[in-house]
N, C-alpha and C positions, 0 to 999 in steps of 0.2 A: 133561495137557499133552503127553504123548508122542504122542497121536493128533493134537494140534494141530500138532506139529512135522512130522508126516507130511503133514498137510493143506497146510502151507506148501510142502513139497517138491512134492507132487503137484499142488496147485492152481496153483502158478506155472508148472509145465510145461504144464498144460492151458491156462492163459492164453496162454502163448507160442505154442501151436499152434492155438488155436481162437477167440481173442477178436478184438476189433475190429482189422481189418487195418491201419488207419492207424498205430496205435501199438504193437501187441502181437505182430505176426508177426516172430519172431526165430529165429535158428538156434543160439543159445547157451543152455545151461542156466544160469540165474542162480543156482542153488544149488551149482554147481561152482566152487570158488574159483579154479580155474586158467583159467576162461573167462568167468565172469559179471562184471557190472559194475553199480554203482549207477545208471549211465545207462540200463541195461536194466530194472532192477528198479523204479526209482521210478515210471514210468508204470503198470506192472502193479500196484504197491502202491496207487496212487491209485484205480485202477479196482476193485481188490478191496475197498478201503475203501468205495467208493460202492455196490458190490453188497451190502454188509452192511446198508445202510440199508433194504432191502426187509424184512428180518427185524424191524427196529425198528418200521417203519410197520405191519406186519401185527399185531404184538403190540398196539400202541397203538390200532389201528383196532377190534380185537375188544373190548378191555377198556375203551376210552375213549369208546364210544358212537357210533362212526362207521359201523360196519357190523354186519350180523346175518346169520343163516342164511336162505337161500332155501328154498322148498318143494321136495320131490322128492329131497332128499338126507338121508342119515343119518350116524351116527357122529360127532356133534358133541362128545359127551363133556365133557371138561374146558373146552372153549370156552364151554359153557353154565354149568357148575357152578363154575368157577374153582378146583376142587380139583386144582391143577396138580401134575404129576409132574415128575421130572427129564428127561422126554422132551419136555415142552411148551416151545415157543419156544427150543429149544436152539440154533438157528441164530444167535440174538442173540449168544451167547457165542462159539461156534466160528467164525462168520464174522468177528466183530470181531478175534479173535486171529489169524486167517489174515492179515488186513491188518496187524496189529501186528507179526507175525513178519517179514513182508516189509519193512516200514518199518525194523525193527531191523537188517535186513541192510544197508540203505542207510546208516543212521546209523553202524553199526559199521565200515563200509568207507569212511568219509569223515571229515573233521575240520572244525571250525568255522573254521579259518583256512587250509585247504589249497585246492587248485585246484577241488575239488568242494564248496566250502562252501555253495553255494546248494542243492545236492541235500540236503546235511545239514540245512539250515534247513527246507526244505520237508517233509522226512520227519519232522522233529521236530514241526512244526505239525500235520501229519496224524495222527501218533501221539498227540499230546496231545488232539486232537479226539476220536479213538476212545476214549481212556481216560476222558475226561469223559463220553462217551455210556455206556460200559459201567458205570462207577461209579454213574451215575444209575439204573441198573437193578438192580445187584447189591450195591453197597457194596464190601466187601473183595474184591480181585482180585489175581492175581499181577502184580507190577510189577518189583521189584528183581531177581528171579531169572528173569523171563520173557524169552523170545526168545534163550536161550543155547544152544538146540539140544541136541546130544548132551552138552554139558557139564553140563546140568541138566535132566533130564526130569521132575522132580517139584518145581517151584518153590513156594516158600512163598507164602502169601497175605498181601499187605500191607494194613494198615488203610486204609479209604477216605480218612481224613484225610491220610495220608502220600502216597497216590496223587494226591490232589487237589493237594497242595503241590508234588509233583514235576512233575506235568503243567503246572502253572501256571508253574513256574520254567523248564521247557523252552520254553514259549511266549515268555517274556521273552528267553531266550537266542537263540531263532530270530529274533526281531525285531531283536535287536542285530546278529546276523550280516548280516541283510539291510540294515541301516543302515550297514554298513561297505562302502566302495567296492570294486569289483572291482579286482584288480591286473592291469594290462595284460600280456598275453602269459603270464599265470599262471592266473588264474581262468577256469575253463571255464563258459561260458554254458549255461543250461538252455534248450533250444530249445522251440518250441511243440509239436513232435512228442514231446517228453519230458515235457510238463506238460499233461495233458488237463483240468486244473482251471482255471488262470488264464492259461496260454499262455506260460510260460517265465520268464526272469529279466530281461526288459526292465523299464524303470522303471515303466511302467503296471502290469505284471503283479505286480511286487514290492509295489507299493502295495496291490493287491487281496489278496495273500497276508497282508500286515500287517493290513489291515482285518479279514480273516477271523480271524486270530489274536487281535486285540483283542476281537472280538465273542465268541469262545469264552471268553476271559478274563472278559469282562463277565458272560456267562451263568453261569460258575462262581461268581463273587462273589455275584450275585443269588440263586442257588440256595442258597448257603452262609450267607447273611446272618443268618438267625435260628437257625442250628444252633450250639448251645453249644460243641460240640467243635471247631468251626472258627472261633471268635470271633477268635483271634489271627491265623489265616490271613487273614480278611477285613480286619482292621485293617492288616496288612502289605501286602495286595494292592491296596487301594484307591488308594494313591498312584501305582501303576504304570499305572492306567487312564487313557487319554487323556480329556481334558475337552471335546473338540469332537466333534460328531456326524460330521464328515467323516472321522474316523479309524476309524469303524466301517463295516461293510458297508452300502452303499447300493444294491446290486444283488444279485440272487439268485446264490448260490454253487452253480454247476452243473458237474458232471463230464461232459465230452463227449469220449470217446476216438474218436469216429467211428462211433457206432451207425448201422446201416444197415438198410433194409428189404429189401435184395437178397439177404442171406445170413442164414440162421437163427441162426448163432452170433454174429452181430453185432447182433441185436435188443437193444434196451434190456430188461433183465430185468423191470422193472416192467410193461412192455407184454406180455411173454411170460406174465406171471402172470395178467393180466386181459383181454388183448385177443385176438388171433388169432395162429396160427402162420404159418410161411412159406407153407403151403398154404391159408390162409384158414380153418382149423378153429378154432372158438372155444375159449378156455381154460376149464378147469373152474372155476377160482376166479371168473371173470367170471360164470359161470352160477349158481354155488352161493352167492354172496354178494349181499346187498342193502343199500342204505342203511337207516338207522333212521328212524322217525318223529321221534325226538329230534333228530337232526342236521338233518332237513328243517325242523324248527320254527324254525330260525334263518334260513330263507330264504323260507318260504311264507306268512309273515304270522302264524303262531301265536305266535311270540315276537318275531321281527323280519321285516321285509319286505326281501328282497334278490333280486329277480328276475334281476338282471344276473349275479351270481355263481352263482345257482341254475341259470340257463340254461347257463352256461359249464361247470359241473361235471357236471350230470345229464342223461342222455337223457330226453326226453319231459317235462322239467320244466314243470309247470303245464298239461300237455295232457290232454285227456280220452282215455283209452285203455281197451282191454278186453283180457282175457286168458282163455283157456279152460284150466281146470285140472280134470282128472278129470271132464270133462263139464259142469263149472260155468263159466258165463261171468261173469266179474267185471269190472265197470266201476269205474274209479278215476281219480284225478288223478295223473299221473306225477310222478316215477318210482315204480315199485313199491317198497314198503318192508316191513320186518318188524321186530318187537321181538325182541331177542336172547332165545332160548329158547322163543319161541312156535312150536308145531309142530302145532296143531290144524288139520286141513285145512278149507277149501282155503287153503294158504299160497302166496302169490304166488311166481312163479318169477323167476329172473334172465333176462337176455337175452344174445344173442351180443355179445361185446365188453364186456359188463357195463354196468350203468346209469351207470358213471362215465366212459364214453366218450360225450360229448355230441355230438361232431361240430360244435361251435360254430365258425363261420367258413364253413361250407358251407351252401348252401340246403337240402340234405337230408343226413341222416346216412349217411356211407359205411360199408360193412361189408367184412369179409374182407380180401382182399389189397389192395383199394382203400383201406381204412382204414389198413392197414400203411404204405402209401407216401404217404398224403395229407400234403402239406407245408403246408397252410394251415388247420390245425385247432388250436384252443386247448383250455383246460380242464385237468383233472388228467391225463388220458391224451391225449396229443397225437398219437402215432404211434410206429412202431417205432424211429425214429431220434431220438426225444426224449432230452435229457440227463437225468441223475440229480441231483436236488437234495440237497445236503448241508445247506444252511441258506438259508432264505428271507430276502430283505431285510426283509420284514414282521416277521419275528421279531427282527431286529436293532433295528428302530425301536421295537418294543414293549418290548424289554429296556431300551433307553435311556429310554423314557418312564417305566417303573417305577423305574429307578435315579434319575430326576430328582425323584421324589416326596420331599417334606420328611420324611415318616415313614420313608422308606427310606434317604435320605441317602448314596447311593453316588456319584452324580454331581451334587452341588449346583450345579455350574457350568451345568448344563442345566435348572435348575429353572424358568426362565422359558420354556422351550421345550416343556413337556409337551404342550400342545395340538397343536403342530406335529408333534412326534414321533409322537403317537398317530394323527393323521390321515395322516401319511406311511406309517404301518404299514398302514392301510386301503387307501390308494392303491396301495401296493406289492403288496397282495394282488390287487387288480383287475388290476394290470399283469401279474403272473405268469400269471394265468388266461387273459389275452388275448394271450399270447405263443404262437407256433407252435413246432413242433419245432426250428426253426432259431433259436429264442430271440429272435424279432422280434415286437414288439407290432404287432397288425394291426387293432385296433378303431378305427373312424373317429372315435370319441369319446375324447378324452383321459382317461386313468385318473383324473386329479384331478377332472375333471368328473363321472365316474361316482361318485367318492367324495362329491362335493357332492350329487348326486342321491340317494344313499343316505341322507345326513343328512336331506334333505327328506322322503324316504319314511318316516322314523322320527322325526317331530318331537318326540315326547314321551319318547323313550328315552335314558336316561343311558348306556346301553351303546354308543350311536352318537354322541351329541352331548356332547362334552367339557364344555361349559359347564353342562350339567344335572347333572353329577357334582360335587357341591359339597363333598365331603370326599375325603381321600386314600383312604379305604376304598372309596368309590364309584368313584373313578378307577381303583384297582387292579382292581376287579371288571370295569370296562369294558375295561381293557388285557388282562386274562387272557381274558376272553370273546372279544374280537376276535382274540387270538392263537389261541385254540381253533378259531375259525372259519377262520382263515387257513391253518392246517396240515392241514385236513381232507383225508385220503387222500393227503397229500404227505409230511409228517413227523408222522404222527398221534401217535406216542409223546410228542411234546412237549406236545400238548394234554392227554394223560393225566398226564404228569409234573406239569404245572402245576396240574391238578385236585388231585393228591395234596398238592402243596405249599401251595395257597391255598384249596382248597374251591370254586373257580370253574371253570366255570359251576356255579351252585347247582342241586343236585338235591333233591327232597323226600324226607326220611327216611321209609323204610317204604313209599313209594309204589310202585304197580305200573303206573300210567297211562303210556302210551308216550311222552308228551312231558313227563312229570314227572321221569323218571329214565332213566338209560342202563344201569342194572344189569340183569343177566339175570333173567328170570322164574324160572329154575331155580337161582338162587343162594342161596335161603333167604330168611327174613324176620327182621327188616326188611331189605329189599334193600340199603339204603345201607350197612348194617353188614357186608355180605358182599362188597363190592368188594375185590379183592385189592390189596395195596400193592406187590407185587414178584413176580418169577418165581424159580424155583429154579435152582441150579447144575446143569449138564447131567450126565447119567449118566456120560459119558466121564470126568469128573473123579473120580467115586467109584470108577471102575474102575482108573485109572492114577495118580491123585494123591490117594488116599483119606486119607493121613496129614495132608494139608494143607487140603483143601477144608473150609470151615465146615460143621458139623453142626447139626442141630436147627432149620433155617431153615423158617419157615412163610410161605405167601403172605399170611396174614392177621395173625398175631400178631407176626411179625418185620417191623415197618414199615421201609420203606426210609428211609434216614437223614434225608432232608429232608421227609418226610411229616408232615402236621399230626397 
């Protein structure tokens, strides 16, 4: 944690000097108590929190079946074998705590009833969101001693049950603050320039903050529902959950601090990972990563038919294309795919900007600097100025649909709305994919109509048509499968989390066929038994906080707390 404290200091200074100009160009050091202010640090903390989502999605995409290795690249190592070390996916931990430390600065320098109460509430919600995310990957983490800087450089690890309880209580406290009216001439408003998430402390923005907080609460309860150690938490938490759908997210929760295609430091980091740089040079991850046949099977008719979303997500979806690899010309139906761990030549290559840049919305797919600045493209990768998703509206609807099931019994008041909530989740997925970088829906066909057409294209599938799922078990499989599809290369970790929790979407035990399992071919046999359940604590914790970091944790035998 000593290094994480240093990351907080250095990272915030870097943000202040080089991040998106609209929000983060400041002349004060927010870590200097004589000059910094929560009004300066809050927008930086929100953007730092959003940037951490890249690490989560990357982990989920590799392990959850969304992407695989392209040909022509080596050094895949533990990406293939799942024999994770303390260096693998360490950014999930360190980047999350960079955000938590900044949010703690805001919380510790404001009060629930003082003039900066809205800053306090927003920081509490964002901090609880990050803690829910990190506990879902690691279990026990520092909480009660975390973020104290030089006062405690070796914080203890709190049990995941206590972190969950504390984070949930903070969400309730933050909502209560927002429900208390501002005091004229006393309460300081949060301006749109200080809130790159929902746009300030106006009434509409506070409503969205509360919807977001309620949806995080709901996800925590759903995930904890069948965990014996959290039974009392679930019982106590359910009465605080709103019983109407309008109190949960109904639009995508996106951080937009002013990402821009005109300055390299203002690119959306997700775009920088897969797209092009300021000079139009293609990113290595876009070239070296490919979609899997497994995930394509949910679009190309193998499992489900979904041409509209397939076209939105993938370049060359359904098109006949050819590629020359080491003198071999390979013809295939796009996009190029590979099964994780397959490395026998010829393995197909990636392409500039990655196969996840579809260019949908344009008559032809733009590339390079033109793609960077294109303002009318949808899909997963929209452009250098796209916002960063923290939570999709589709996830909110699918959480509500699951909570409404009689066998789950978290939101019985919504029991009669299961079909509507499920279909709203699908509609919201179409909506997000056909929004451009400015977050404007541009498809000439309404998203609800696209959803109806999707149902028609899959007339016998209970994974698409709610009425064909005649049991709660079948309905749960449909909900989780559709959530898995909706978060594809956006918040991929949520798809993998839900697989660990529910076993959906179903894979075939011991199978090696590319559309029967998403386990790596190099993970051992039977493949299904070799999928990891978690990642390891980072090496830095063993270096500077060795007396507290949990020992003896295994990616396989130490199941994450909610895993089946």
